[in-house]
C-alpha positions in Angstrom: 12.2 36.0 -13.6 15.6 37.2 -12.5 18.2 34.5 -12.0 20.2 36.6 -9.5 20.9 34.6 -6.3 18.7 35.8 -3.5 21.6 35.3 -1.1 24.3 36.9 -3.4 25.0 40.0 -1.3 28.0 38.4 0.6 29.7 37.2 -2.6 31.9 39.1 -5.1 32.3 36.4 -7.7 29.6 34.4 -9.5 29.2 30.7 -8.7 31.1 28.4 -11.0 28.7 27.0 -13.7 29.4 23.4 -12.9 29.2 24.0 -9.1 25.9 25.8 -9.7 24.4 22.7 -11.5 26.1 20.3 -9.1 24.6 21.9 -6.0 21.2 22.7 -7.5 18.2 20.6 -6.4 15.4 22.1 -8.4 15.2 19.3 -10.9 13.9 17.0 -8.2 12.7 19.1 -5.3 10.1 20.9 -7.5 8.0 17.9 -6.5 7.5 19.8 -3.2 6.2 23.0 -4.9 2.5 22.5 -3.8 3.6 22.0 -0.2 6.1 24.8 -0.3 3.3 27.2 -1.3 1.0 25.8 1.4 3.8 26.5 4.0 4.4 30.0 2.6 0.7 30.9 2.7 0.5 29.8 6.3 3.7 31.7 7.2 2.4 34.9 5.4 -0.9 34.6 7.2 0.8 34.3 10.6 3.1 37.3 9.8 0.2 39.4 8.9 -1.7 38.4 12.0 1.3 39.3 14.1 1.6 42.7 12.3 5.1 41.7 11.0 3.5 42.2 7.6 0.6 44.5 6.8 -2.7 42.9 5.9 -2.3 44.3 2.4 1.1 42.7 2.0 -0.2 39.4 3.3 -3.0 39.4 0.8 -0.6 40.3 -2.1 1.7 37.4 -1.1 -1.1 34.9 -0.8 -2.7 35.9 -4.1 0.6 35.8 -5.8 1.4 32.4 -4.4 -1.9 31.0 -5.6 -1.2 32.3 -9.1 2.2 30.6 -9.1 0.5 27.4 -7.9 -1.8 27.5 -10.9 1.1 28.1 -13.3 3.0 25.1 -11.9 -0.1 22.9 -12.1 -0.7 23.9 -15.7 3.0 23.3 -16.6 3.6 27.0 -17.4 6.1 27.8 -14.6 9.7 28.3 -15.7 12.1 26.6 -13.4 15.6 27.9 -13.1 18.7 25.9 -12.1 20.4 29.2 -11.3 17.9 29.7 -8.5 19.0 26.4 -7.1 15.8 25.0 -5.5 12.0 25.0 -5.4 12.0 27.6 -2.6 14.1 30.2 -4.3 12.3 29.7 -7.7 8.9 30.4 -6.1 10.1 33.3 -4.1 11.8 34.9 -7.1 8.7 34.4 -9.2 6.6 35.9 -6.4 8.8 39.0 -6.2 8.7 39.4 -9.9 4.9 39.3 -9.8 4.1 41.5 -6.8 7.2 43.5 -6.2 8.6 44.6 -2.8 6.1 42.6 -0.8 7.4 39.4 -2.2 10.8 40.1 -0.6 9.2 40.2 2.8 7.8 36.6 2.7 11.0 35.1 4.0 10.9 37.2 7.2 11.3 35.0 10.3 12.2 31.8 8.5 15.1 30.1 6.6 15.3 27.6 3.8 16.4 25.2 6.6 13.1 25.2 8.4 11.2 25.7 5.2 12.5 22.5 3.5 12.1 20.5 6.7 8.5 21.6 6.8 7.9 21.0 3.1 9.2 17.5 3.3 7.0 16.7 6.3 3.9 18.1 4.6 4.7 16.1 1.4 5.3 12.9 3.4 2.1 13.3 5.4 0.2 13.5 2.2 2.0 10.6 0.6 1.5 8.3 3.7 -2.2 9.0 3.5 -2.2 7.9 -0.2 -0.2 4.8 0.7 -2.5 3.9 3.5 -5.5 4.1 1.1 -3.8 1.9 -1.4 -2.8 -0.5 1.3 -6.4 -0.7 2.5 -7.5 -1.5 -1.1 -5.0 -4.3 -1.3 -6.2 -5.7 2.1 -9.8 -5.6 0.9 -8.8 -7.6 -2.2 -7.2 -10.1 0.1 -10.3 -10.4 2.3 -12.4 -11.0 -0.8 -10.1 -13.7 -2.1 -9.9 -15.3 1.3 -13.7 -15.4 1.6 -14.0 -16.9 -1.9 -11.4 -19.6 -1.1 -12.3 -20.2 2.5 -12.7 -24.0 2.1 -9.9 -24.5 -0.5 -7.2 -26.8 0.9 -3.5 -26.6 0.0 -0.4 -27.8 1.7 1.1 -25.6 4.4 4.9 -25.6 4.3 7.8 -25.3 6.6 11.3 -25.4 5.0 9.3 -25.5 1.7 8.4 -29.1 2.7 4.8 -30.3 3.1 3.9 -29.7 6.8 0.1 -29.7 7.4 -3.0 -29.0 5.5 -4.3 -25.4 5.6 -6.9 -23.4 3.7 -6.1 -20.9 1.1 -8.3 -18.4 2.9 -6.1 -18.9 6.0 -3.0 -18.2 3.9 -4.4 -15.0 2.5 -5.3 -13.9 6.0 -1.7 -14.4 7.0 -0.8 -11.8 4.3 -3.5 -9.6 5.6 -2.0 -9.6 9.1 1.4 -8.7 7.7 -0.1 -5.7 6.0 -2.1 -4.8 9.1 1.2 -4.3 11.0 2.6 -2.4 8.1 -0.4 0.0 8.2 0.2 0.4 11.9 3.8 1.3 11.4 3.0 3.9 8.7 0.3 5.4 10.9 2.6 5.6 13.8 5.3 7.1 11.7 2.8 9.7 10.4 1.8 10.7 13.9 5.4 11.1 15.1 6.3 13.1 12.0 3.4 15.5 12.2 5.4 18.2 14.2 6.2 21.5 12.5 9.8 22.8 12.1 8.7 26.2 10.6 9.8 29.0 12.8 13.0 27.3 13.8 14.6 29.5 11.1 18.2 28.7 10.3 19.0 26.9 13.6 18.3 29.1 16.6 14.8 30.5 16.0 14.0 34.1 15.1 13.9 37.5 16.8 10.5 38.3 15.2 7.4 37.9 17.4 6.0 34.9 15.4 3.3 32.6 16.5 4.4 29.1 15.7 1.2 27.5 17.2 -0.9 29.5 14.7 1.2 28.3 11.8 1.1 24.7 13.0 -2.7 24.9 13.2 -3.0 26.4 9.8 -0.9 23.6 8.3 -2.5 20.8 10.3 0.5 19.9 12.4 -0.1 18.6 15.9 2.3 21.1 17.4 5.5 23.1 16.6 8.9 21.3 17.1 10.3 21.9 20.6 13.9 22.5 19.7 15.1 24.6 16.8 18.4 22.8 16.3 16.7 19.4 16.1 13.9 20.7 13.9 16.1 21.8 11.0 18.7 19.2 11.1 17.2 15.8 11.8 15.7 13.5 9.2 14.8 10.6 11.4 11.2 10.9 10.3 12.3 10.2 6.7 14.5 7.3 8.0 11.6 5.9 10.0 9.3 6.0 7.0 11.9 4.3 4.8 12.3 1.6 7.5 8.5 1.0 7.6 8.5 1.0 3.8 11.3 -1.5 3.7 9.4 -3.9 6.0 6.3 -3.5 3.8 8.4 -4.1 0.7 9.9 -7.2 2.4 6.4 -8.5 2.9 5.4 -7.8 -0.7 8.6 -9.6 -1.8 7.6 -12.7 0.2 4.1 -12.6 -1.2 5.6 -12.2 -4.7 7.9 -15.2 -4.1 4.9 -17.4 -3.2 2.9 -16.2 -6.3 5.9 -17.0 -8.4 6.3 -20.5 -6.9 2.6 -21.2 -6.9 2.1 -20.2 -10.6 5.0 -22.4 -11.8 4.3 -25.6 -13.7 5.8 -27.6 -10.9 3.2 -26.3 -8.4 0.4 -24.9 -10.6 -1.6 -23.9 -7.5 -2.8 -20.7 -9.1 -3.1 -18.9 -12.4 -2.2 -15.3 -12.7 -4.1 -13.1 -15.1 -2.4 -12.5 -18.5 -2.5 -8.8 -17.6 0.2 -9.3 -15.0 2.5 -11.6 -17.0 4.7 -11.4 -20.1 6.0 -13.9 -22.6 9.4 -15.0 -23.8 11.1 -13.6 -27.0 12.3 -17.1 -27.8 10.1 -19.7 -26.0 6.5 -19.4 -27.2 5.0 -21.5 -24.4 6.3 -19.2 -21.6 4.0 -17.1 -19.3 6.4 -15.3 -17.0 5.2 -13.8 -13.7 7.1 -10.6 -14.4 5.1 -8.3 -12.1 5.7 -10.2 -8.8 9.3 -10.8 -9.9 9.8 -7.1 -10.4 8.3 -6.3 -7.0 10.5 -8.8 -5.5 13.4 -7.0 -7.1 12.2 -3.5 -6.2 12.4 -4.5 -2.5 16.2 -4.3 -2.8 15.9 -0.8 -4.2 13.9 0.4 -1.2 16.3 -1.3 1.2 19.2 0.5 -0.5 17.5 3.8 0.0 17.0 3.1 3.7 20.8 2.5 4.0 21.5 5.6 2.0 19.5 7.8 4.4 21.0 6.2 7.4 24.5 6.7 6.0 23.6 10.3 5.0 22.8 11.3 8.5 25.3 9.3 10.6 28.1 11.8 10.7 26.4 15.1 10.5 27.0 17.6 13.3 24.2 19.9 14.4 22.6 21.8 12.8 21.7 21.9 9.0 24.3 20.7 6.4 24.1 20.6 2.7 24.3 16.8 2.9 20.6 16.9 3.7 19.8 17.8 0.1 20.6 14.2 -0.7 17.6 13.0 1.3 15.0 13.8 -1.3 15.8 11.6 -4.3 15.9 8.4 -2.3 12.8 9.4 -0.3 10.9 10.3 -3.4 11.8 7.0 -5.0 10.8 5.0 -1.9 7.4 6.6 -2.1 7.0 6.0 -5.9 8.2 2.4 -5.6 5.9 1.6 -2.7 2.8 3.2 -4.2 3.4 1.4 -7.5 4.0 -2.0 -5.9 0.8 -1.7 -3.7 -1.3 -0.6 -6.6 -0.2 -3.5 -8.8 -0.9 -6.0 -6.0 -4.3 -4.5 -5.3 -5.1 -4.9 -9.0 -3.5 -8.3 -9.4 -4.9 -10.2 -6.4 -8.6 -10.1 -7.5 -7.6 -11.7 -10.8 -5.9 -14.7 -9.1 -7.7 -18.1 -9.8 -7.0 -21.2 -7.7 -6.4 -24.5 -9.3 -8.2 -26.5 -6.6 -7.4 -30.0 -7.9 -3.7 -29.4 -8.0 -3.7 -27.9 -4.5 -5.5 -30.9 -3.2 -3.3 -33.4 -5.0 -0.2 -31.7 -3.6 -1.6 -31.7 0.0 -2.2 -35.5 -0.3 1.6 -35.9 -0.8 4.1 -35.6 2.0 2.0 -37.0 4.8 0.4 -33.7 5.7 -1.9 -35.4 8.2 0.9 -37.1 10.2 0.6 -34.6 13.1 -3.2 -35.3 13.2 -2.4 -39.0 13.7 -0.1 -38.1 16.5 -2.7 -35.9 18.1 -5.2 -38.7 17.7 -2.9 -41.1 19.6 -2.4 -38.6 22.4 -6.2 -38.3 22.8 -6.2 -42.1 23.2 -3.9 -41.8 26.2 -0.4 -42.2 24.6 2.3 -39.7 25.5 3.1 -37.3 22.7 6.8 -38.4 22.4 5.6 -42.0 22.0 2.9 -41.0 19.6 5.6 -39.1 17.6 7.7 -42.2 17.3 4.7 -44.4 16.3 3.7 -42.0 13.5 7.3 -41.8 12.3 7.3 -45.5 11.9 4.0 -45.4 10.1 5.3 -42.8 7.7 8.4 -44.9 7.0 6.1 -47.8 6.2 4.2 -45.6 3.8 7.3 -44.4 2.1 8.3 -48.0 1.5 4.9 -48.8 0.3 4.6 -45.6 -1.7 1.2 -44.5 -0.3 -0.2 -42.0 2.1 -1.3 -42.6 5.7 -5.0 -42.3 4.6 -4.4 -45.1 2.1 -3.4 -47.7 4.9 -6.0 -50.2 6.1 -7.1 -50.3 9.7 -5.1 -53.5 10.2 -2.0 -51.9 8.7 -2.3 -49.0 11.1 -3.0 -51.1 14.1 0.3 -52.9 13.7 1.9 -49.7 15.0 -0.5 -49.2 17.9 -3.5 -51.2 19.1 -5.3 -48.1 20.3 -6.1 -47.1 16.7 -9.7 -47.7 15.8 -12.0 -47.0 12.8 -12.4 -43.4 13.8 -8.8 -42.7 12.9 -9.9 -42.1 9.3 -11.8 -39.0 10.4 -8.6 -37.3 11.3 -6.6 -38.5 8.3 -8.8 -36.7 5.8 -7.8 -33.2 4.7 -11.1 -31.7 5.7 -11.0 -33.3 9.1 -7.5 -32.0 9.6 -8.3 -28.4 8.9 -11.6 -28.4 10.7 -10.0 -29.8 13.8 -7.9 -26.6 14.2 -11.0 -24.7 15.3 -9.6 -22.0 17.6 -8.8 -18.3 17.1 -5.9 -18.1 14.7 -6.4 -21.6 13.4 -6.9 -22.7 9.8 -10.4 -24.1 10.3 -12.8 -22.5 7.8 -15.1 -21.4 10.6 -12.1 -19.5 12.2 -11.1 -18.0 8.9 -14.6 -16.8 8.4 -14.6 -15.2 11.8 -11.2 -13.6 11.1 -12.5 -12.1 7.9 -15.5 -10.7 9.8 -13.3 -9.1 12.4 -11.0 -7.6 9.8 -14.0 -6.1 7.9 -15.2 -4.6 11.1 -11.9 -2.7 11.7 
């Protein structure tokens, strides 16, 4: 393969060796090779259809590109830094293989619209893979929620015991977060699925191309409306990184709960040994390294989002070399997100709940205090008065070092004479969760219904 620059006609001196390496992108953008070939095949097909290329030239180009695709897949393709990027490497190899026809492939396009198209094709493919992995994680959550639908644990606000909830309800909260994430990614994919190819360098082309045909061949919804915008903007990448950051934020919150719950102080759950590591000095340790690492990787994705925003914020129209810097952060966002989702989808089914510890923790902290207040309201007492009565009851329990459910009826009646024997029905954990029997509530019947609705989607 010749390493002569395909754009070298204007220049009298060779590129400085360091500048050549500094400006090259082939070491990372070769990830786009498969999609670059897809785009080139569609472009060549359209050129032949429009008689810009002959049918024979179109066939030569397509066959040559498929041979190059096979070489790349088999690891036999020789990449050259001197040829700068994935596009020039493939085009040079094509010309070396089929001769003069290879030089005609670039008719009616530029690397500017070519790379914008490649990145969108690649991102579309990766979003589809991410959505599949996200679905697998959600299925694991549904299965765990169904298994632990009656398991009671404390619900927290401010990390203080608030009210009893079910573990199944908590898992469904995670499910809902991920559902919104899936919606954002699907929305991003739809908005991104517009084809830049044919915008050429910035103004379009003088050749009688058919951009609608090329868009149809590549599975785009339509060609981009404005050539300047098509080649220069990367808002689709920023939007994806934003959706990915929100998803990683959710995974980080989930990781934090797994870390807390698996600690000796809580001991609500046990993580599989497969997702933990030991200590080099403390033989008793079982560290939740996988959720800790995901919690840390969220910062990495957030940083890439800021990098892409900063990259674009001062660029005038149209294309600028700055845009070469979009790929490495974007590639890493995808790799980090896919890896994090995969490990969660594998880790969640192996979680085991320590039911006795969860129940014991729920019995601490007066988790049914709100239930007592609601009971008083149903007996005709205004809520604010009921709130004060329960507050005094709790203060009494703190002094006595017991829970509300441990008080006798006579002890409870000293705070309000409307309290009767039936109060103990609402002071039990099961009674508390069962009473929240409305859509979105923690009652097992409602969690079961939520799981059923989720499986139907």
